Structures are given as C-alpha cells and as structure tokens.
C-alpha positions, 0 to 999 in steps of 0.5 A: 223203218216204221210199221205200217197198219193195214187190214189183214190179207188171207196170205198174212194168216201163216205169219200171224200165227207165228207172230202170235206164238212168239209173242205168247211165248215171251209174254206167258212162258214164265206164267203158264210155262212154255209147253202150256203156251205152246198147246194154247197157241196151236189151239187158239191161234190155228191157221184154221181159227185165224182164217174164220176170224179174217173171213168174218171181218172180210164179210162183216166189216161193220162187225169185225176189224182185223189188222196187222202192222209190218215192216218191209217183209215182216209183220211185227204186230196184230190186233182185232176187235168185234162189236158185241152188241149196239154199244160195245166193241171187244178188243180181242187181241192186240200183240207187238212183237217185244222188240217192237214195243214202246214205239207207239205201235200198240197205241195206234193199233188200239186207236184204229180198233176202236175208232173202226166202230163210231157208234161204240159207247164202251170198250172192254177187253180181257187181260191175264193179271200176270201181264204187268206190262199189258195191264199198265199199257190199258190203264194208260189208255183209260181202261179200268178193271170192271170184273174179276173172274171169281177163281182170281181171287184167293185170300184177297190176292189175285192169281196172276195166271187168272184174267180180268175184264177191263173197260173204258167209255168211248167218245160218241162219234157221229160222221158229219158233226 
C-alpha cells in the first residue's frame, strides 16, 4: 500500500517525534554520534515544539504547512515549510523512514509543500553537508548551493557536520491562469 499524504493532526505528534528520532539516528549517527543525535532530537523534536508548529499551521495555513504520510496505521514521513517573507518559502523539514525512501514519497512531499505557497518565488532549505543522499535529492529537484556557514570551510574542505543553504527558483503560479 502506498503512503497517503495529509495534514498533520494533533494526535500525530507522538508518532512524528518517534519518526524523527528514527530518521535522525539513521541519517546523522555517523556524523554526530548517537548520543548527540538523541540529545538533539529530544530538544528539537519534543512534542511541545511539534505542538507549537502544528498550532501555527492550523492558525495560519497561508504561512505554514505541516504534513505527514502514512501507511495503514503508521507514519512513514513528515515535511513542513513556512513562508519567510512575501517571496521565500523555507522547507524546514522533510524526513522519510529509510525503508520508504526512493519511492517518490519525498518528491511528493516536497512538491506538496512548495505548491502550498503559490506566491513564492524562491524555495530554500538548510542541509547538513555530510548528508549526501539529501544533498543529491535536493540537487535532483533543482536546488543549488546558495550559502555556506563560515565555519563549514576549513582549508578548502567542507566539514561534513556543518550545514549550508540550498535554493531554487519557483515558477509563479497564479490561480485562475
């Protein structure tokens, strides 16, 4: 059965937290170590923080989108994005469980997030340099490196644990045209 995309519901928050912990460990343990990844997910992906994000998406749907994808009774992916200004949408999260990757689910979630903001002219995101599969995914979808954190460059080499910003121009969509 293929995963169904839908808006996040409050009762999804615990499952999203577990999904994020699993995907972060699979993605970042080799770069940061399991203990640090556990600490980061506890802090950043607490149900309280996810709840605030959900509340903002519910209250201001023109400003924020928060999605999940599920199969039967389990969530397998989550994504979110927010309008930063009148022209820029920031993809704040896109994570798919490893055994559900490479099935176009990430692409579907990316398209749904970016399509949610028809007036946006530019999309941006931040990615960890050592997350080669994510960097390749975003490049395949038209994103290019736009900025590098100063600490990421050391003797001409990028530290794999540092992040950088990728951007892509978006076609202007005008309803009714």
